Structures are given as structure tokens and as C-alpha cells.
DRENPADREN-160011 format. One record per residue (C-alpha): x, y negated, z negated; residue number from 1. Coordinates in Angstrom, 1 decimal. Each point is the difference from the previous one (the first is absolute). Layout:
N
<<X,Y,Z>,NUM>
...
***
This chain:
107
<<-45.8,31.0,36.6>,1>
<<0.3,0.2,-3.8>,2>
<<3.1,-1.4,-1.8>,3>
<<0.9,1.2,-3.4>,4>
<<1.3,-2.5,-2.4>,5>
<<3.1,0.6,-2.0>,6>
<<-0.2,-0.2,-3.7>,7>
<<1.5,-3.5,-0.2>,8>
<<-2.6,-1.2,2.6>,9>
<<-2.8,1.3,-2.1>,10>
<<1.1,-1.6,-3.2>,11>
<<-1.7,-3.2,-1.1>,12>
<<2.9,-1.1,-2.2>,13>
<<3.8,0.4,0.1>,14>
<<1.4,2.5,-2.4>,15>
<<3.0,-0.8,-2.2>,16>
<<2.3,2.5,-1.6>,17>
<<-0.5,-0.1,-3.8>,18>
<<1.1,2.5,-2.7>,19>
<<-2.0,0.2,-3.2>,20>
<<-1.7,2.7,-2.2>,21>
<<-3.7,0.3,0.4>,22>
<<-2.5,1.5,-2.4>,23>
<<-3.0,1.6,1.7>,24>
<<-3.2,0.4,-2.0>,25>
<<-2.5,2.3,1.5>,26>
<<-2.9,0.8,-2.3>,27>
<<1.7,0.9,-3.3>,28>
<<3.2,1.2,1.7>,29>
<<3.1,-2.2,0.2>,30>
<<2.6,0.8,2.7>,31>
<<3.4,-1.5,0.6>,32>
<<1.1,-1.2,3.5>,33>
<<2.6,-2.3,1.5>,34>
<<-0.8,-3.0,2.2>,35>
<<1.9,0.2,3.4>,36>
<<-1.5,-3.0,1.8>,37>
<<-2.9,-2.4,-0.4>,38>
<<-2.1,-2.5,1.9>,39>
<<-3.0,-2.2,-0.8>,40>
<<-2.3,2.8,1.0>,41>
<<1.6,3.1,-1.4>,42>
<<3.2,2.0,-0.9>,43>
<<1.8,3.2,0.5>,44>
<<0.5,2.1,-3.1>,45>
<<2.6,2.7,-0.3>,46>
<<-1.4,3.0,-2.0>,47>
<<0.5,3.7,0.3>,48>
<<-3.7,0.5,-0.9>,49>
<<-2.0,-2.5,2.0>,50>
<<-3.8,-0.2,-0.3>,51>
<<-2.1,0.7,3.0>,52>
<<-1.3,-2.3,2.8>,53>
<<-2.7,-2.4,-1.2>,54>
<<0.7,0.7,-3.7>,55>
<<-0.7,-3.1,-2.1>,56>
<<2.3,-1.0,-2.9>,57>
<<1.5,-2.8,-2.0>,58>
<<3.7,-0.8,0.2>,59>
<<2.2,-2.1,-2.1>,60>
<<3.2,-1.2,1.7>,61>
<<2.6,-0.3,-2.8>,62>
<<1.8,-3.2,0.8>,63>
<<0.8,-3.0,-2.3>,64>
<<-3.4,-1.4,1.1>,65>
<<-1.9,3.3,-0.1>,66>
<<-2.6,0.3,2.7>,67>
<<-3.2,2.1,-0.5>,68>
<<-1.8,1.0,3.2>,69>
<<-2.9,2.2,1.1>,70>
<<1.0,2.3,2.9>,71>
<<-1.2,2.6,2.5>,72>
<<2.2,2.6,1.6>,73>
<<0.3,-0.6,3.8>,74>
<<2.5,2.6,0.9>,75>
<<1.9,2.8,-1.7>,76>
<<3.5,1.2,0.8>,77>
<<0.0,3.5,-1.7>,78>
<<2.7,0.3,-2.6>,79>
<<1.2,-3.5,0.7>,80>
<<-2.5,-2.7,-0.7>,81>
<<-3.1,-1.9,1.1>,82>
<<-1.0,-3.2,1.7>,83>
<<-2.6,-1.9,-2.1>,84>
<<-2.2,-2.9,0.7>,85>
<<-1.0,-2.6,-2.6>,86>
<<-3.7,0.1,-0.4>,87>
<<-0.4,-2.6,-2.7>,88>
<<2.3,-2.7,-1.3>,89>
<<-0.7,-2.3,-2.9>,90>
<<0.9,-3.6,0.4>,91>
<<3.0,0.6,-2.3>,92>
<<1.1,3.0,2.0>,93>
<<-0.3,-1.9,3.3>,94>
<<2.1,-2.8,-1.4>,95>
<<2.7,2.3,-1.3>,96>
<<0.0,2.0,3.2>,97>
<<0.3,-3.2,2.1>,98>
<<2.9,-1.1,-2.2>,99>
<<1.7,3.4,0.3>,100>
<<-0.3,0.1,3.9>,101>
<<1.3,-3.7,0.1>,102>
<<3.1,1.1,-2.0>,103>
<<0.5,3.2,2.1>,104>
<<-0.3,-2.0,3.3>,105>
<<2.9,-2.2,-1.1>,106>
<<2.5,2.7,-0.9>,107>
***
């Protein structure tokens, strides 16, 4: 018998609601998106024009301590947004992300 896992059971890290503008850089194109939620392994971006599954891009989360991350699209919700996974985090990005999640967890 096969059991399907719900989305929350599949996730490695807890998601936290967080609103912030995000700049997506894909090649020489810059797109605007809005952060809906974030975890240590990825985030959900609201954008009317999402990229496609497995597209690779850089994103800059525009917070007081700006966080730059390398990402890959995991799932697309047409006309709504996309789930992205962090593929590369610098030491500084990891530190800022850890701090952000720590603050969000205490709200």
C-alpha cells in the first residue's frame, strides 16, 4: 500500500510567512516578485509571470539585511507564483537567512 505525503510532511524545513519584495535576475533580465513565505531551504514567490520548473536564477530578498540566493524553480502555480529551492547560499546569506528565520519564529 502506498501512502502519499502531504506537502507539510515532505518539507524539510518549517515555512514562515514573510512579506518582502524580491528581485529575480535570470540572465540579463530582472523581474519583480513578492515573497510570501520562506524556510531555510526555499521560498514561495508571488509573481504573475513565474519562470518554468527547473529554471535557475539569482534572487535578492529586499530586507534591511538583503539576502542574495541562487535558486531553482520546484513548482509553478500558473498566474500566481512559484515554489523555489535554494541551490547555493554564501556564508553571509546563510547567516542572514538563519537570523531572519529566528526572528520570524518568535513573532
